[in-house]
N, C-alpha and C positions, 0 to 999 in steps of 0.2 A: 503492499500499501504503499509507496512511495509519491510524497507530494511534491518532489524537484520540479519547478518548473522548466519547461522544454523549449530551448532555442527556434521553434520553427517560426516564419514569419506568419502572420495573420492570411489566412486560407476566403479570399474576397472574389476571385473571380471567375468567371462564368463557369461549369464543368469541373471547377479543380477538385481535386479529390489526393488526401496525401499519399504520396508512393508506397510507406510501412498497410494502408490495406490491400493493398494489391499483391501483397508477395504473404507467404503462410509464416505465419510466428509463432514463436515457442512463449506459450501461456499457460501462465500455473492459474488458475481460475475452477480447479476443481473443488475447490472446499466451499461452502456456501454462508452468509453473512452471518446468521448467527451461530453454526460450527466454530467458526474465527472467534466473534465473539465471547461465547461458553470460553476458548482454551484463552481466554487472559483475562477473565473471572466477571464478566460484565453479568450484569446482574437481571434479569427480566425474560417477559415470554416471546415467540417470534415476532410477535407485533410490533413491541417496544424496541426489541433490539433491532427491528428493520426501519425503524424509523431513524437512527441517526448509524454513522460508522466513525471509525476516527480520520477521515477523511472530509468528511461530510454536516454539516447541522441542515438538517431539514427544517425548509422556512416553518414558522410557529400554523401557517395556515394549512398545511401539510399534517401537519400533524391533529391539529384538532379536528379535520374534515374526516380522516382513517378513524382517528378515534371514534369518532361518534358512530359513524357509518358500523364498524366492527364492536361495539359493545355490548355485551349479554354474552356473545361466545369465546369459543379460544378452543387451540389446538387438541388439547383432548376432545374435544366432539369432532374434531376429523377425523384423527385417527381413528377414533371409532368404530364412524359413521353414524354416527344418531343424529338424527333428526334430519335437514335438508342438505347436510354434508351428504350422507349417502344415499338419499334419495331421486335427489332431482341430475337430471344427466343433461347437465349444461357447457358440457366444455367439448372439443374436439383438437385435437395433438398428433401431430406430425413430424418425427424424429429420423433422419437419415442423415448417412455418411455422404459427404463428397468426394467425390476423384481429384489429383492434383491441377487434372484437364477442366476439371469442374462441367464435364459432360454425362448425357446418358440419366439413369434415373436416380442414381445411389444407391445403397442399401439400407432399407426403411426396419426400424422397430416394428414390429406387428403387435398393433393394437385395437382395439373393440370399440368403435366409436358411438354412438356420444358417449362420455365420461362424466359421472360424479368428480365432485371436491375432493371427495377420498382417493376416489382413482386416481386423480388428476397426482393429488401427492404422494401415491403408492409409486407412480409410474416417474416423477421426478424425483423421487430421493434415492432412485438406482445411478451408478454412478454414469457421466455424459462420457466419459471417453474413458478408453481400453476397462471395459463392464465386462463381469464373466458371458461368455457366448451372450452378448450384445453388440451391435454396429453402434461406433461412435455417433453420438446425437451434435454434429456436427450442425446441420445446418436444422433447426429446431423451431416450431410454428405450437403456438393456441390459441383459439378464438372461444371463448365465453360468452353465452348468449343471458342477458341483467347479471350481472356480474354481482355476486355475492360475497357476504363475510366471509364462509368456507373456503370460495377459491382463492380471497386474498390471504386468508392465512395459508392455505397450500400455495401459493407463490412466494410468497414472505419465508415460508421455512423454508424453500428451496432453492432461492435466489441468490448467486455467489456478489462479491465482493464490487464486484464490477457492474455488477446488473441492477443489483438496488438502487442506486440513485434515479435512476432513466424508469424503472418500476413504477417506483415509488411516486413519482412525478405524473406518471402519468396516469395511475390508478387516480390521482388528485384528479388533473384535469374531466376525467371520465366521471366522478363522481359529482364534480362543481360546475359541471357544464360548463367548460371551459374551450374556444377556440384556440388551435395552434397550428401552424403548417411550419414545419422550421428542419434545419440539419444544422446541425450540433457538435462540436470537438471538442473537449475540455482544454483548458489552458493549461492543467498542473494535471501531475498525477500519470499514471500510465493512458497513453492512445488508444479512443474509443469513439466508435462515432454510434450517433443517434438519430436517426431520421423521424420527425414527428407526422402527423396527421389525426390533430382532432376535429371533429366534423359537427356542432351543436345544429340542428334546425327543428323543424316544426311540421307534424306531418296532420293531416286534414281527414277524416273520418268518421264511421260510424261506428259506436259502439256502448256498452254499459255503461253509463256513471261509472268511474272509479270509484271506492268508499276508502274513505280515511281509513288506515290500518291504526288500531290501538295495541297491536302488538309493540314489546318494546325492544325484538331485533328484530332486526333489517335481515330483508331476502333479498333485496335488488334496489339496482339507486332511486331515488327516489325522484319524480320529474310532475312536472306541472302539469293539466288536464285546464281548459278552457270551452266551458258550455257555449255552444254558435244553435241551438236548439231554435232561437228568433230568430235567426236568419231564414227556416224553414229551404233548406237547401234541395230538402226532397223535391221539390216541385222541377231540379234539372235531372234528377231521376228517375230510370222507368221501371229500376228490377222491383220483388219483394219488400214490403219496408217490415222489420222486426220493430214490436210497439216500443219494445225495450230498451234500444240503442239510440238515439240521438247523437248529431252529429257535435263534433269536437274539433280543437286542437291540441296536442300530446306533441310534450318536449320529447325527443329523441336525441341517440347522441350513438357519433361512431368514431373511437378511437384508436387508433393503430398507427407501432411504437416499434421501429427494427433499430435494433444495436447488435453492435459485437466489435472484434477486434482486427475482420482480415475479411474478406470474398469468400475463406472458408469456413467458418465460423461465426455463426451471429445467429440470433433469438429473435422470431414477429410474435408481438404482443397485439393481441385486435380485439377487443369488448365492444358487443354490438347489441343496444336496445334489442326484445322480441318484435316491439312494436315495425319494426326496418325487416330484418329476416325473416320471422315466424317461428315456431317453438322448434331446438333443433331436433329434439328427444321424436317429434315427426314428421321426422325427416325417412327415406327409405335407407337400403343399403347402398343402390345405387346412389343417391344424393349423392352418400355420407364421401365416395370416393372421390370427391370433387373438393377442391381446397377452399373453407368456409369460408376464412378471411377474403378470400374473392368473391364471395357471392359466388362461389359455384362455379363462377366462368371459366375455370383453370382444374385440370385434370391433376387429382394430388401425384402423381408418377411418373408425371413431365413437370418437373419442377422448374422454377426458373431462378439460379442457383445466386446470381449475384447480389450481391440486398437492393443495389443503388435502382436497376433492371427492377428488381421484383418490389419496391416499390413503390415505382412510379407507374405497375402495371395498376394494385392494387387501388393506387390515386386513383388515376383515369376511371377505373371501373367504379369505387365509391363514389365519386362526383358527380357522376353521371345520374349515379343510385337520386343522391341527392337532390341533382339538378330537377328528375321528373317529378318528383313530390312537393318542389317547390314550386313548379309549374302547373298542376293539380289544383294545387294550394291557390294560387294567383286566381285562376281558371276560375274555381268555384267561388271565392270570396269576391271577384269582381261580380260576377251573377248575382248572388246570396244579396250584397249590395244592395246591386240597381233596383231588383225585388223590394227590397225593405224601403226602401227612400220611393218609389214609383207606390206603391200601397202598403205605406207605413200601419194603418189597421188594423188591414187584413194581415200582417207577417206580425203583429204582434199578437194575437189570438193565439 
């Protein structure tokens, strides 16, 4: 965890990339942050040590948001598979080794998707490299719908010291409904890359009005919903109507972050609300053979190996998905508002 400042000029030119990222590097990143902290005598559970490490102090806002969201949950619940940690299949993962030439399909670890948070924890507790009878997980993808406290525990307990600051910030931005499109490399310490894509937006649709949960334990990110029943948008729709469903605008978020040390060793984290992609557990076996981070647009066994190429492809796919949602929202609201202005009394009934 060397914090010595590097003598690299700032990278600000178009298409610039540190040359180190284009060479396979020797990286000692097999120890998780939780294991490292325990070795030096740190107190606390997986979440508390995940908040900070010796080279990084988490901003208070990150700590507050993550602590409040994970309140009432524990690593013990995750390990034992109690409650939603062992019941909800909200995770899709793909781990595979990469060849020196970055070609072909690589050698993938055999996983049965979708997985629960407990199954994610069990899979990622295994050695990433040099494991017994397991391919190296050089290129690692994880996709989670409706990010839960149990999944955060699983990620926190298995994140390496290089991944922890990036992952913590990604989780914070996803929970806090924040926007970020950025390419980052730290100015001090071990040279890594971070490619961010956080897209908060609004979805218009018909649904049963969400109930305010009285539960003390969170199960998914809290998103706001706005009732638009007064606009009578049904006049623009011809399909059969469910009387229990009303029109509304729902907050939704796509968060996608890639971090690593070079073109051969990197991890992609993706968190998506179910209002965008639907319920993962309802996916067919055929659907699950496709890359869920790419919204099923890429076959998992034909991977894009270089992290920049992969990030750009996901960016293109997801931004188009958001554009279609925005176009539909704008069209329907324009028609609904015009109807409301022209016939305000009728619309208000």
